[in-house]
C-alpha positions, 0 to 999 in steps of 0.5 A, spaced: 243 196 824 237 200 825 230 199 826 223 204 827 218 200 830 212 201 835 214 209 836 222 207 837 228 208 833 233 202 835 240 202 833 245 197 835 253 199 833 260 197 835 264 202 838 271 204 836 276 199 833 279 199 840 273 199 844 271 191 846 265 193 850 260 193 845 256 192 841 252 198 844 245 200 843 240 206 843 233 206 843 230 213 842 223 215 842 220 217 836 216 224 835 209 222 835 208 228 830 212 233 826 211 239 832 212 234 838 216 236 844 222 231 842 222 234 835 223 241 838 228 239 843 233 236 838 231 239 831 233 246 829 229 246 823 222 243 824 222 240 817 229 237 818 228 230 819 236 228 818 237 234 823 233 230 828 236 224 827 243 227 827 241 230 834 236 226 837 239 219 836 247 220 833 249 225 838 246 222 844 249 216 842 256 219 842 255 223 848 252 216 852 258 212 849 263 218 851 260 218 858 261 210 859 268 210 858 270 209 865 264 204 866 265 197 866 260 193 861 255 189 865 252 183 863 246 183 858 241 177 856 242 180 849 249 181 849 248 189 847 250 194 852 244 199 852 247 206 853 240 209 851 233 206 853 228 211 852 223 205 853 225 205 860 226 212 861 219 216 861 222 222 864 224 225 857 
């Protein structure tokens, strides 16, 4: 499931078939304008929205999931393990 709301893209997904720690979640801050620092950081082509979504959301989630492999899943009230939460990490 994916949703864009209030300046964030929120994605929820199951892990690989043998990973029973999910569902996982990623909340990523959307660029405020076309030539935003976040856009520049993740996109090779400033006009390529698909590239930004791939690098800024999908690949970040893949890396965060890989880094979580040796971690135990903590309790969450919504039953989603938020492996990326830009809403809480305002450092960029």
